[in-house]
C-alpha positions, -999 to +999 in steps of 0.1 A: -003-001+000+016+035-010+014+066+011-016+079-010-038+048-002-025+048+035-037+082+039-072+075+024-077+045+044-067+064+077-095+089+065-119+063+060-113+049+096-119+085+110-149+090+090-164+057+103-151+065+139-168+100+136-137+121+144-128+132+108-120+169+104-146+189+082-117+197+056-108+161+055-144+148+052-152+173+022-118+159+006-128+123+013-164+126+001-151+142-031-130+109-037-156+087-028-178+105-056-154+104-083-128+079-076-138+040-083-107+029-063-114+047-033-152+037-037-139+000-036-115+008-005-146+021+013-167-009+004-140-034+012-137-018+048-172-014+055-179-049+044-151-063+064-159-046+095-199-050+094-212-059+129-230-088+114-198-101+102-180-094+132-204-115+152-197-147+130-159-143+141-148-161+176-136-137+202-100-150+199-101-145+161-113-109+166-085-103+191-059-116+167-072-095+140-069-066+161-034-073+174-023-082+136-037-049+122-015-029+147+016-052+144+014-051+104+011-014+102+040-003+082+044+034+095+079+032+111+076+057+141+061+055+174+043+088+171+027+080+137+018+046+151+000+059+181-018+085+158-027+058+134-043+039+164-060+070+174-073+078+140-100+050+144-101+059+181-076+033+186-103+009+194-140+003+189-149+002+152-139-004+118-125-037+129-099-024+153-123-026+181-147-055+187-177-054+209-199-080+224-221-086+256-212-112+282-238-109+311-224-117+346-230-105+382-226-069+390-196-064+412-200-027+427-186+005+418-154+009+395-121+000+415-098+029+415-066+028+431-067+041+468-033+062+462-037+095+477-021+112+448-015+150+440-033+168+412-014+175+382+020+175+398+045+145+405+051+150+443+082+136+464+074+134+500+106+134+521+116+119+555+108+150+573+075+155+558+084+182+533+068+178+498+084+188+466+068+192+433+086+178+404+082+190+368+096+176+338+126+202+335+161+196+343+163+208+377+183+206+411+170+207+447+185+210+480+165+200+510+170+182+544+207+171+538+195+156+504+203+168+469+176+159+442+184+158+406+156+156+379+161+148+341+132+149+320+107+128+338+131+111+362+145+119+397+174+106+418+184+113+452+219+119+466+219+121+506+248+137+522+246+117+554+240+080+549+241+070+586+204+072+591+175+053+573+153+076+558+124+070+533+109+091+506+076+086+487+069+093+451+033+099+441+024+102+404-010+120+396-037+110+368-025+109+333+014+111+341+041+086+346+075+091+363+108+073+370+129+072+399+166+061+402+172+042+435+204+043+455+216+009+439+209+022+403+176+003+400+151+022+376+116+024+387+090+036+362+058+043+377+023+046+358-003+072+365-022+071+401+008+051+417+033+058+445+065+043+457+079+044+491+116+038+491+149+047+514+173+073+506+199+046+507+196+008+510+211-007+543+214-041+556+212-073+533+177-068+517+166-040+493+129-032+500+103-008+487+067-005+487+042-001+457+009+011+453-006+011+417+017+000+387+054+001+380+082-012+358+113-023+375+148-026+362+165-040+391+204-039+393+219-071+402+234-080+435+233-116+444+241-107+480+212-084+487+176-096+474+152-070+461+119-071+476+086-053+461+059-049+486+024-044+474-001-051+503-012-086+494+020-099+478+056-095+477+080-097+447+115-111+454+144-106+429+182-104+427+184-085+394+157-084+366+131-065+347+095-069+354+061-052+359+039-052+387+001-039+386-014-038+420-043-010+416-065-035+430-052-055+460-073-087+450-059-087+412-022-082+417+000-093+384+037-096+382+050-100+346+087-110+340+107-097+311+141-105+320+159-126+347+138-146+375+115-134+404+095-150+431+059-139+438+049-147+475+013-147+488+005-160+523+023-193+525+026-200+490+050-186+462+055-191+423+088-187+405+087-169+372+109-173+340+109-146+312+076-143+293+054-156+322+034-137+345+015-147+380-017-132+391-035-132+423-071-144+415-097-152+441-070-157+467-047-180+444-015-174+424-023-183+388+007-183+363+006-179+327+021-162+296+019-127+285+025-103+255+051-078+264+039-056+240+004-052+254+015-056+291+041-027+289+023-005+265+014+019+293+051+032+293+042+047+257+009+060+267-013+033+256-033+006+274-046-026+261-078-043+274-090-076+263-123-089+270-125-065+299-155-055+319-166-018+311-163-013+350-126-021+349-121-002+319-138+030+336-111+025+363-085+027+336-100+059+321-101+074+357-063+068+358-056+083+323-080+111+325-093+131+355-127+118+355-151+102+379-175+076+363-209+068+374-230+040+358-265+051+355-274+016+344-255-011+363-258-039+339-234-017+317-204-027+341-205-063+329-203-057+289-169-066+277-144-049+252-113-056+236-090-028+223-069-002+235-069+036+245-042+062+240-039+086+268-025+114+243-061+115+226-091+134+241-113+114+263-143+125+240-129+105+213-131+072+231-165+081+243-179+088+208-169+055+196-180+036+226-215+050+216-213+040+180-198+006+185-223-004+214-249+021+220-233+033+255-238+072+260-219+092+280-230+125+295-214+149+318-234+159+349-220+180+377-186+173+369-192+134+368-193+112+337-226+092+336-226+062+312-260+049+302 
């Protein structure tokens, strides 16, 4: 497919998604009226993605088609790739998003991480209680016998007195992500609505941190000093490795291993992972399975995939990406299931418009809350 065809195809997806600009819409309508090749392209796309045809395809096959279209996209930069996803709302229609209804028991309000995060600013709380707001600029801070250096969206600490064990807490707000470099060189990349409690300097034979929310860890190897991530219900024990921990919901904690080896502990049981495997806490049990790193770690690039997810859980995701409180006027909507992706660099309105197109779920803002009906 040449660049002109790619451009026209993206306009067709935008038109189907209802997000095409007025100027592009006039241009595309003229092509549809006069160009047989474009007319055929339109027909092929509409027929391929018609709701009736989609219903004939299995859920697994639908997901394979979604992932295949994203992976086979020949655009070769991450920025254009994300724009290509969002052109069809990254989800939802024109075969990029598939919808079906799987009824189940309602399970209460949308689960949102209970992390007390600041608005708009990434904040670092020091051992003496002082709070520093971190921005994305390169800066140098001096406070409480501690030097802080920020570079882009990353901070590192350099205490002048290492004789005392002191702790700091990094909190990341809605819609942002941030990195911290720990005393041993370990780098932790925090997702939105997440916090990490960590010592200025590690002491003793164990390196310990406390996580709420989600983070990706690149742990510096040290066979003599295990690294432990506590997250309320479970603990992840490593020597040196790269892995992701999602702990927004205490009853649904997941650890996914990219490199090295980790041991996830819960109660009196534990599961050891090798690369390419994840372990999830499900109904009080540790369950091991494989995972797709491109999907699991997409949040680091501002994208979140969801597969056969309940709308209630997607609402929690939207609350972390956008500063919005979601209310279900119709409780049965919580259990409708979707597969697709959302790009947090795109307006929430685009996502909501296509939810309505794909499934009939409508969103209305009332007194600062987003009501789904």
